[in-house]
C-alpha atoms as one frame of an Amber mdcrd trajectory, in Angstrom:
protein
   0.000   0.000   0.000   1.255   3.458  -0.958   0.025   6.280   1.275   0.518
   9.941   0.430  -0.558  13.471   1.223  -1.664  15.882  -1.479  -2.642  19.533
  -1.713  -1.222  22.966  -1.033   1.356  23.379   1.752  -0.435  23.270   5.094
  -3.642  22.033   3.473  -2.646  18.479   2.539  -5.185  15.683   2.568  -4.470
  11.962   3.032  -4.523   9.810  -0.045  -3.830   6.389  -1.467  -2.022   5.567
  -4.699  -3.713   2.753  -6.607  -1.835   0.300  -8.865  -3.028   2.190 -11.948
  -1.259   5.338 -10.708  -4.379   7.219  -9.619  -4.754   9.028  -6.302  -7.789
   8.210  -4.165  -8.871  10.453  -1.318  -8.693   9.021   2.213  -9.915  12.078
   4.123 -13.257  10.400   4.800 -11.430   7.497   6.445  -8.494   9.059   8.334
  -7.611  12.582   9.379  -4.038  12.430   8.101  -1.091  10.113   7.480   0.399
  10.571  10.934   0.723   9.132  14.427  -1.791   6.458  15.293  -2.899   6.132
  11.672   0.384   4.259  11.219  -0.323   1.513  13.760  -0.456  -2.051  12.464
  -4.179  -2.276  13.154  -5.049   0.923  11.337  -2.834   0.056   8.375  -4.518
  -3.339   8.152  -7.904  -1.583   8.124  -6.752   0.656   5.265  -5.443  -2.376
   3.391  -8.956  -3.813   3.506 -10.608  -0.803   1.896 -11.849  -1.134  -1.664
  -9.770   1.625  -3.221 -11.991   1.851  -6.273 -14.854   3.043  -4.069 -12.858
   5.994  -2.713 -13.208   9.437  -4.347 -10.778   9.906  -7.233  -8.500  12.954
  -7.104  -8.456  14.877 -10.359  -5.347  16.069 -12.147  -1.821  16.005 -10.765
  -1.919  17.754  -7.391   1.170  18.774  -5.466   2.383  16.044  -3.126   3.337
  16.967   0.419   5.629  15.041   2.732   4.178  11.534   2.989   4.123  11.724
   6.813   2.586  14.583   8.800   3.389  15.854  12.288   6.774  14.134  12.445
   7.934  14.271  16.046  11.571  13.342  15.441  13.536  13.454  12.205  16.536
  11.276  13.021  19.414  10.713  10.621  22.374   8.362  10.488  25.782   9.521
   9.279  28.503   7.581   7.451  26.386   4.442   7.194  27.887   3.304   3.876
  31.584   2.452   4.016  32.285   3.792   0.516  30.612   7.102   1.389  32.722
   7.375   4.548  35.806   6.854   2.394  34.861   9.620  -0.052  34.243  11.941
   2.912  37.681  11.110   4.288  36.222   9.682   7.497  36.541   6.334   9.226
  33.726   3.806   9.154  32.107   4.248  12.590  32.185   1.451  15.152  28.577
   2.248  16.028  25.886   4.347  14.327  26.440   8.102  14.101  23.117   9.672
  15.112  22.058  13.265  14.546  18.821  15.208  14.109  17.380  17.225  11.282
  14.916  19.910  12.337  11.366  18.858  11.509  10.912  22.319   9.949  13.226
  21.117   7.157  10.573  18.653   5.955   8.880  19.425   2.650   7.216  17.688
  -0.266   9.152  15.438  -2.651   8.919  17.833  -5.579   9.070  21.147  -3.719
  11.885  23.581  -4.462  15.069  23.185  -2.426  16.100  26.626  -1.215  19.760
  27.592  -0.803  19.858  29.490   2.511  21.625  32.805   2.992  25.372  32.456
   3.389  25.418  28.912   2.017  28.267  27.952  -0.321  28.354  24.133  -0.214
  24.834  22.719  -0.538  24.950  18.974  -1.213  22.625  16.072  -2.049  22.104
  12.681  -0.365  19.554  10.067  -1.429  18.538   7.965   1.579  16.083   5.292
   2.682  13.632   6.668   5.224  12.125   4.367   7.860   8.772   5.451   9.313
   7.944   4.221  12.810   4.461   2.802  13.363   4.645   1.529  16.954   6.352
   3.104  19.973   9.795   1.616  20.602  12.069   1.792  23.624  14.976  -0.562
  24.345  13.893  -2.707  21.407  15.876  -5.811  20.487  17.070  -6.316  16.937
  14.862  -9.395  16.746  11.749  -7.290  17.458  12.797  -4.090  15.698  11.005
  -4.627  12.397   7.619  -4.974  14.105   7.872  -1.253  14.881   8.127  -0.196
  11.222   5.080   1.251   9.463   6.828   1.662   6.138   9.531   3.259   4.045
  10.049   6.341   1.897  12.622   8.265  -0.105  14.496  11.045   1.713  16.853
  13.634   0.243  19.118  14.553   3.159  20.104  17.943   1.727  23.188  19.248
   3.516  25.217  22.454   3.676  28.775  21.202   4.166  30.306  24.485   5.336
  27.637  24.824   8.022  28.068  21.145   8.890  31.842  20.731   8.993  33.490
  24.136   9.195  33.521  26.615  12.072  32.040  24.884  15.099  31.222  21.907
  12.877  27.748  20.881  14.044  25.908  18.480  11.772  22.448  19.674  12.802
  23.271  23.182  11.505  24.177  21.848   8.092  21.142  19.586   7.814  18.219
  21.631   9.076  17.515  24.570   6.768  13.964  24.908   5.486  13.393  22.517
   2.513  16.444  20.374   3.418  14.227  17.337   4.111  12.097  16.305   1.118
  10.154  13.154   2.081   8.064  10.998  -0.238   6.438  10.795  -2.737   4.643
   8.148  -0.748   4.960   5.961   2.300   5.174   2.337   1.167   3.931   0.074
   3.932   6.279  -2.563   5.316   4.161  -5.382   3.872   5.266  -4.285   0.383
   8.975  -4.129   1.298   9.908  -7.601   2.541  13.644  -6.817   2.574  14.687
  -3.182   3.081  18.317  -4.296   2.694  17.966  -5.067  -1.012  16.790  -1.765
  -2.496  18.623   0.071  -5.267  18.899   3.849  -4.966  20.113   6.630  -7.228
  20.341  10.398  -7.645  20.926  12.630 -10.649  21.861  16.306 -10.856  20.983
  18.023 -14.134  20.565  14.617 -15.761  23.978  13.290 -14.690  23.944  10.182
 -12.500  25.880  11.050  -9.338  24.790   8.394  -6.855  24.124   4.712  -7.488
  23.940   2.292  -4.614  22.032  -0.318  -2.725  20.874  -0.615   0.853  22.669
  -3.962   0.848  25.932  -2.110   1.588  24.736  -0.318   4.723  27.161  -0.638
   7.632  24.218  -0.896  10.044  20.942  -2.271   8.717  17.432  -1.087   9.516
  16.843  -3.497  12.411  20.181  -2.554  13.974  19.435   1.156  13.672  15.992
   0.938  15.264  17.350  -1.112  18.153  20.340   1.198  18.631  18.440   4.493
  18.505  15.744   3.175  20.868  18.419   2.782  23.564  18.857   6.558  23.706
  15.366   7.885  22.996  11.912   6.461  22.578  10.655   6.214  19.033   7.067
   7.266  18.454   4.592   6.618  15.627   5.377   8.991  12.794   9.052   9.446
  13.656  11.346   9.152  10.635  14.847   7.674  10.542  16.939   8.579   7.498
  19.452   5.769   7.219  22.480   7.193   5.383  23.637   7.661   1.817  25.797
   5.763  -0.689  28.808   7.411  -2.402  28.528  10.096  -5.052  27.666  13.181
  -3.011  28.938  16.557  -4.170  31.565  16.720  -1.464  33.121  13.541  -2.856
  33.298  14.689  -6.487  36.705  15.486  -8.038  36.724  18.451  -7.627  33.906
  18.907  -5.089  30.688  20.081  -6.763  27.826  21.791  -4.990  24.294  22.807
  -5.881  23.486  26.200  -7.326  20.283  27.988  -8.235  18.793  26.524 -11.397
  20.038  22.988 -10.789  17.626  20.069 -10.862  17.769  16.944  -8.693  16.037
  13.686  -9.529  16.303  10.739  -7.156  14.577   7.505  -6.254  14.633   4.130
  -4.561  13.425   0.864  -6.048   9.691   0.516  -5.364   9.486   3.675  -3.247
   9.034   6.280  -5.953  10.906   9.276  -7.264  11.557  12.869  -6.228  12.231
  15.897  -8.462  13.501  19.177  -7.033  14.484  22.519  -8.500  17.179  24.409
  -6.618  16.481  28.095  -5.949  18.118  30.859  -3.925  16.698  32.283  -0.703
  14.677  35.409  -1.375  16.148  38.605   0.035
């Protein structure tokens, strides 16, 4: 099942993508794609709905982030050994955890805005894991039962903010529009093995990133278990699990985004994002 949110920013409605590519409106069934809607019981109820009887959505509406009211936007750094190498950093002995501000979240095809003072804005295609059941001190064996589904994340990063000066990752990861999520949330029942998904990203039509979740240093079940040792995970929280090589910082020479650039990225079975890069308005 592919769940989504459509409509103008701040006015999104819940929807369902049918196999024929049409959007059906779910607002008569659930208030939004968020929180308790993502529990196993509620997802099973949605799975049982006859999609053809739901109202059809006309045209091609804007898609918002596929999850609303995200409480925590957690990200994992250096989780692909070849990406760590291109960044000139050691493969970590345990997961590197940081936060992206939830205010960075936007729709999958919304513009990515270069913030004032930014000089090194970079791209990172990542697998997003959406939590469906509260988790605290979860074992790896039980971790996957807490997953509602998966989505594409572009972990947009400003490397100067992230690594230079005081060098705080959250500063370089949290600008408005630095967290496109979607186009849809694909429920866990449709992704039997999250460690076998191909992923890619293009800038201006040139393939920059090609990878597979198979080469993660720490897999999804390990990450959920690890993070839940330090904070509870709540329904609707999103974990962005790291990126394969090919980011701008690793290009020879390093290449960063500029106004007018176009990013296109996707993950096998989880859909595709398209973003135009623009400058912050004065």
